[in-house]
C-alpha positions in Angstrom: 0.1 0.1 0.0 1.9 3.3 -1.4 -0.9 5.7 -0.5 -0.8 8.2 2.2 -2.9 7.1 5.0 -4.8 8.3 7.8 -6.6 7.2 11.0 -10.0 8.8 11.1 -11.7 8.5 14.7 -15.7 9.3 14.9 -18.0 9.8 18.1 -21.4 9.1 17.5 -24.5 8.3 19.8 -25.3 4.3 19.7 -28.3 4.8 17.9 -26.3 6.2 14.6 -23.3 3.9 14.7 -24.5 1.4 12.4 -25.3 4.3 10.1 -22.0 5.8 10.5 -20.2 2.7 9.8 -22.5 1.9 6.9 -21.2 5.4 5.3 -17.8 5.1 6.2 -17.6 1.9 3.9 -19.5 2.8 1.3 -17.3 6.1 0.9 -14.0 3.9 0.8 -13.0 3.8 4.5 -11.5 0.8 6.2 -9.9 -0.8 3.2 -7.6 -2.8 4.2 -5.3 -5.1 1.9 -8.3 -7.9 0.5 -10.3 -6.6 3.3 -13.0 -3.6 3.2 -15.7 -2.4 6.1 -12.9 -2.5 8.4 -13.4 -0.7 11.5 -12.6 -0.8 15.6 -15.1 0.5 17.9 -15.7 0.7 21.7 -17.8 2.8 23.8 -17.9 5.4 26.0 -20.0 8.8 27.6 -19.7 11.9 25.3 -20.0 15.5 27.4 -20.9 18.8 26.2 -23.3 22.2 26.8 -24.7 23.5 24.0 -24.1 27.2 23.6 -26.2 29.9 22.3 -26.8 29.7 18.5 -26.7 25.8 18.8 -29.1 23.4 17.4 -28.7 20.3 19.3 -30.0 16.9 18.1 -29.7 15.8 21.7 -30.3 17.9 24.7 -31.0 22.0 25.3 -28.8 25.1 24.6 -26.9 25.7 28.2 -27.5 22.1 29.5 -24.5 19.8 30.1 -25.5 16.6 28.4 -23.9 13.3 29.1 -24.4 10.9 26.1 -23.5 7.4 26.0 -21.5 7.3 22.5 -19.4 4.8 20.0 -15.9 5.8 19.0 -15.6 4.6 15.6 -12.0 3.8 14.2 -11.1 3.5 10.1 -8.0 3.8 7.8 -8.7 6.1 5.3 -6.5 7.2 2.3 -5.8 10.7 1.7 -7.1 10.2 -1.9 -10.8 9.4 0.2 -10.7 11.5 2.9 -12.7 14.4 1.6 -15.5 12.1 0.3 -15.3 10.3 3.7 -15.5 13.1 5.5 -18.3 14.1 3.1 -20.3 10.9 4.1 -19.9 11.0 7.7 -21.4 14.6 8.3 -24.3 13.7 5.9 -25.4 11.0 8.0 -24.4 12.2 12.0 -26.8 13.3 13.8 -24.8 15.8 15.5 -24.6 19.4 14.7 -21.3 19.4 15.1 -19.8 15.8 15.2 -16.3 15.5 16.9 -14.0 14.1 14.4 -10.0 13.2 14.3 -7.9 12.6 11.3 -4.3 11.6 12.3 -1.5 10.9 9.8 -0.8 7.3 10.0 2.1 5.1 8.8 1.8 2.0 6.9 3.5 -0.7 9.2 3.7 -3.1 5.9 6.8 -0.3 4.7 8.8 -1.3 7.7 8.6 -5.2 7.4 
């Protein structure tokens, strides 16, 4: 694999997790060798307070919220990144989803 890789992490309410995973895979994220739709998930609690001007999908402006969420991680190539991010934003219920994009080394180049 010679394409520049990124590690994409997105946090979603549990009810959105399958929909977001499907959108990621359809956009090409999670392709590793002869496999596709590869992802890793774990659950945790997301906390946030919607501020004035926000239109929260969960909770109310000014109130601190705690939501059970799933952290979904996938591998994405540089070429796929823009389309993958658009796909996530399209299906995610949050107005401002928490998404992290980190540069990644392909371990196979060291073998």
